[in-house]
C-alpha positions, 0 to 999 in steps of 0.5 A: 510091393511098390515094384510089384514084388510081394514081401513074402517072395523077397523073404523067401529069396533072401532065405534061400540065397543068403541066410540058408546058403553057405555060398550066400553067407560067405559072400556076406563075409566077403563084403563085410571084411573091408567094411570092418577094417574101414569101420575100425579106422573111422572109429579110431579117429572118432575116439580121438574126437576127429571125423575121418572122412578119408578112409576111402583115400587111405584104403586106395593108397594102402591097397596100391602100395600092397599090390605094387610091393607084393609084385615088385618084391616077389622074389624075396622069401615069404618071411621077408615079403609079408612084413615088407608088403604089409609095412608098405600098406600101413606106411602109405595109409598112415602117411595119408591119414597123418597129413590131415592129422598134422594139419589139424594139430599144427594149423587147426584146419578142419579134418573133414575138409582135409580128408575129403580133398585127400580122397580125390587126390588119392584116387587121381594119383593112383590112377595116374601111377597105374596108367603111366608106370605100374599097370600091365599094358592096356590095363588098369591093374598091377601085375599079380602079387607073389603067390606066397602072399595069396590068402587062403579062401574060406571054401577050403574048409567051408563046404558049400561056399565054393566059388566065393572070394571070401578069405581068411582076411575076415579073421585077420580083421576080427583079430584087429578089432579085438586088439583095437578094443584092448588098445583103447581100453587097456593101454596108456596111449588108448586112454590118451586118445579117448581123453582127447576125444572127450575134451581136448581142452581138459586133456591139455590142462591135464598135461596131455600132448593133444597135438601129438595124440591127434596126429597119432590117432589119424596115423593109426586110422589111416593104417587100419583103412589101408589094411582093407586091401588085404581082402581084395588084393591078397584074398581075391584079385591078387593085384590092385586095380582101379576102383577096387575099393568101391566106396568101402571107406565111406560105408565104413563111416556108417559101420562106425556110427552103427557100432557107436565107435566100439571096435567089438561092436563094429563086427556085427555092424559090418556083417549087417552092412555086408548082409544088406549089400549082398541081399540087394544083389540077391533080390535084384530080380524082384526089386531095384538094388537102389531099394536096398540102398534106401533100406541101408540108409534108413537103418543107419538113420534110425540108429543115429536118431535112436541114439540121440533120443537115448542121450536126451532121455538119459540127461533130461532133468527129472521134474521136481528135482534138482540136477537130475541123476547123470546130468552135469551141473550147468556150465560143466557140460563136456565138449562135444565129440566129433560123432556128436557134432556130426549128429547134431 
């Protein structure tokens, strides 16, 4: 209303162009796909008690490796090309995530500072490689990847979504979310990651190799962030170009926080962020897009504050009672995890 647009008019626009439109819904899916993958990456690090701010840089190097190898090795048969291209992306992102993990484990340097700095290095290095070695003449993009790597678009079997770049990488991301859930909850290494996240000193006393676990968690986090390039490189542009990631690594932090670092919860969280992103475009003629950005931030802030309030209510000692139910005895409080430290 502050911009002269009635809520009713905005509601009708959202309904007509997003919620009731196959094209609009497919655009939501398209925008949610890389956010889901970077959200899973950030959540994996969070589970180990690490705050990975570097998903953006990991997505950049992974997407660049995917685009370059997908073109350079284009003469190989599809059965060899697929694992080679995906392996290049995973290795590049894993190394970029493993660097701050190793620095944390070896020297105790803070992962937030390391990952932020590596974001700038990744963007600068990728632009240099593009401009000097990998890009087509007079451009900032690699040549197209081999056609065997192109992912089918959803418009092939979703009537009404023609023209949308949404592709089957969304289903790949969902499979990865389900797989990560079972990995964290049903495997030994997933259990070790969660134990380190709940209390690294206690994990060390229990015989867990904390340093190795932290490095492994950051490598896995970087590999997941790198796979966000599937959506843009293989499903949409069919190449890598400068600025392709568009901040998905930073928005992935919000996806992970909203999902409370649970892989399965990251699916609706990413869809919500994708919905808000496309809604901002749909109603841009009525209100500035920045208004939707403010709404996105407000939603995230509300969820974080509500979670903090819930934690305090749950652990508050009941009046007239001893140590309340669910409250740890004095002096035995667990160490704060990275998400809790960030929200403090």
